[in-house]
N, C-alpha and C positions, 0 to 999 in steps of 0.2 A: 765499436762505435755506437753511440746512443743517438737515435733520431727521435726527437720529441714531436709527436703528432698533436694536432689540435685537440685539446681536452674538453670533454663535456663539462658543463658547469656542475661542480660537485655540490653536495648538500651544504646547508649553512653550517658554519663552524660549530654552533651549539647543537646541531643535529647529527654530528659525526658519530658513527658507530665504530668503536675500536674492537680489535680482535683479541679476545682473552683465550689463551691456549695453555694446555698442560701437556708436557712431554712425559708420558706414563712409562717410566722405567724404574727399576729398583736401585737401591743405594750401591749395589755391587756391579751394576752394569754401566756405570758412567765412564767417560773417556779418561778422567783423571786417575782411575785405578786400573786401567786396562793392562798396565805392565806388571801388576802384582796379583790380579785376579782375572782368570780366564773363564770363558764360557763353560768349560768342563767342570769348574768349581761351583757354578751357580746353584744347582739343585741341592747342594750340601749346605748352603748358607741360609741364614734366617731371612725369610721373605717378609717384607714390610710394605710392599707396594699396595696391597689390598686395603690395609687399615688406613694408610696415609691418603690414598685416593678417595676412600669413603669419607674421610675427614674433610677433604676439599669439596666433595659433593655436598656435604652438610653446610659448609660455608657458603657455597653458591646458592643453595636453597634459602639459607638465612637472609642473604642479601638480594635475592631475586635476580641473579646473574646467570646467563647461559654461556657455555664455553665450548671449546673444541678440545677433545682429548686425543692427542696424537699418541697412539699406543703401539707398543711392540707386539708382534704376533706371538712371541714367546710368552708374554704376559697374558694375552687373550686366551690361549689354550689352557692355561693354568687357573684362570680366574674368570670363567664365563659369566658367573653371576654379577661380577663387577661390570662387565661389558653391558649386560642387560640393564643394570641400574643406570648407567650413563645414558643409554638411549631412552629408557623409560622416563627419566627426569627431563627430557627435552634437550639434552646436549648433543653435540655432534661427535661421532666416533670416526676417527681418521687414522691413517697409517703412519707409523714411525719406523717402518721396516721390520724385519724379523727379529734380529738379535743385536741391534745397535752396532752393526758393522758400518764403518764409514764408507760412503759411496766410492771414494777414490781408492779403496783397498780391493774393490771388485772389478771384474771386466764387465762388458755390456751384458753378456749372457747371464752371469752370476747376479747382476743387479736385477734383471728381468725376473729371475727365479725368486729372488729375495722379496721383491715387492708383490709378486703374484701370490706367494705362499702367505705373506703377512695379510694381504687383503682377504684371502679366503678364510683365514683363521678369525679375523675380526668380524667379517660378515656372518660366518657361521655362529659365532658366540653372541654377537649383538643383535642379529636379525635386522640389520639396516644396511643400506648401500653405503659404500665407502668411496668418496670422490676426492678426498684431500690427502696429501702426503707431506711429511716433513723429514728430511734426511737427518740421520743422527749427526750431531755436532755440525749442522749446517754445511754438510760436506759435498754439496754440488758446487763446483767451481770450474776453473779453466782446465783442470785435469779430466773432467768428465763431460765432454761435449755431447755424448750420446744419452745422458741421463734424462733430460727433458723430453727428448724424442720418444724414449721408451715409456715414460709416464703417459705421454699423449697416446701412444699406441695402445696402452692398457686401459684407456678410458678415464684416467684421472682428469678432473676439471681444474684443479689448482694444486700448486705446490707452494710451500713456505720453507724453502730449503737453502736460501742464500743469505749470507751475512755480508753486506757490502762494506766491509772494513778489513783492515790488516790485523791479524791476530796470530798468536803463536800456534794455536790449534786449528784454526780455520780462517776463512775469509776470501772474498772475491771483491777486492777493492774497486775494480773498474765497473762492477755491475751497477745498474740503476738503484737508487734508494727506494723507489716505489714500484708498484706493480707494473710488470711488462709481459709481453708475449714472447716466450723464448723460442717457439717453433712456428715458422711461417705457415699460415693456413690452418693451424690447429686451434682447438678451443682452449687448450691449457694456458693458464696464466701463472706466473711466478710472483709471489708476494713476499719480498724480503722482510726480514726482521727489522725493527725500527732502529734508525740511526738519527742523530741530530747534527746539524752543521752550524758552527759558530766560530768566529774569529779565525777562519781559514782551516778549521779542523773538523774532521768527521769523527763522531764519538758514538759508541754503542749506547742505546737507550731503550732497548726492548725487553729488559727483564733479566732472568737468570742471575748469575753471580754478580753482574754489575748492579742490579737492583738491590740485591741482598747486602752487598758489601758497602756500597756508597751511601751517603746520607740521602734520606728520602727527598730532601729539598732539591737535589740535583735531578732526580727522576721526575719530580713534579714540574720543574722548570722545563725540562726537555720535552715532556709529553705535551705540555701546554703549547710550547713552541711549534711542535709538529702539527697539532690540531689547529692552532690559530694562524700561524704564519704560513706553513706549507699547505694548510687546509686538506690534510690527508689523515687517514686513520692510523692509530698506533697498532703495531703488531707486537703483542707482549707474550712472553713464554716463561715458564718455570717448571719445576719438577716436584713430584710428591715428596721426595726425600728432603727437599729444602725446608720443610716445616717439621721435620722429625728429629727432635733432640735425643730420642732414645735409640737411634740406629747404632749398630756396632761401629767401633772406631778401627780404621785400617792403619795400624801403627807402622807397618813397613812400607807404606806409600811415601813417595818423595815429599819433602816438607812443603814445597810449592803447591803440590796437589792437595795436601791436607788443609792448607790455609784456604785455598779456593773452595774446597768442599764444605768445610765446617764453619767458616766465619759467619757470625750473625744469624745462624739458623734459629736461635731462640727468639729473635725478633721478627722473623719473616712473616708470620701470619698477621701480626699487628699491622705491618706495612701494607700487606696485600689488602686487608680489609679497608684501610684508609684509602688506598688507590681505587678500589672498586666502588667506593662511595663518591669519589671526587670526579670520576670520568664515566662515560657511557660505554658499556661493554656488551659484546655479543659473540656469537659463533663465527668461526672463520669462513664457513661457506656463505654466510650472509654478507660478510665483508667482501668476499671474492666476487659475489654477484654485482655489487656496487662498483668495485674496482675494475671489473671487466669492461665497464662503459668508458673508462679512461684509457684510451689506446696509447700505449707506449711500445714502439717497435725497437727491439734490441738485436743487434748483429754482433756476434763475437769477433 
């Protein structure tokens, strides 16, 4: 049940700061390939996350945009210089868990270890406090009633781990579309990835494969609608491998997975640059600070 509390007057539509975020994982760590590539294989494969994330850092510097980099602990221990560059350039370093295990594949104790280990690796490598978390594949849902409580216990101030849609890989359709407090009395807020509602339908509009595959005009319309009609910030995400046309091809992956992973990679950076110029973007912790003033109480 969702109980809408009185909302503080938000910033003017033209002043909305949207959350620009990168889920820092390599091409072989994605959910689409998990049935054909396992963690035991990772160290033997060509690692491209460093060069691709540095490319994105250059793009952000070129356009004057600050972002949040939700990074795997596995990546942090192997690329500490990259973690330091993220922090030194004024971006936020946040957690994406240790090795991209979906939350609903762990029990509560395993999840606590996973996020604790990842946070330590990130803070050791980047030298900055980590207060944000995003679950791999937006995998906090009705199967993980303990997840938000554990995040709060470990001192995280915000999570962006819920996709309030129905999807074959993830989704919590009944969750609120916008920021809510998932644990009574805790500081933690959950900021779902962006969706848009129109003509009685709720559609994904927060980046990733949807942004890459669909025409830019759809994303532009959806984002404007969220900013102007809902008067709420966009929460946008994508991955470093989505701009990498030189990554290895996984020929033995299912056709559906290959189509999802490789379609329109060659045009992704052009679309990103256009989007970054047309909307106002910033770090997720800054968005979280503003959204924390809009109280939405959610009970499962």
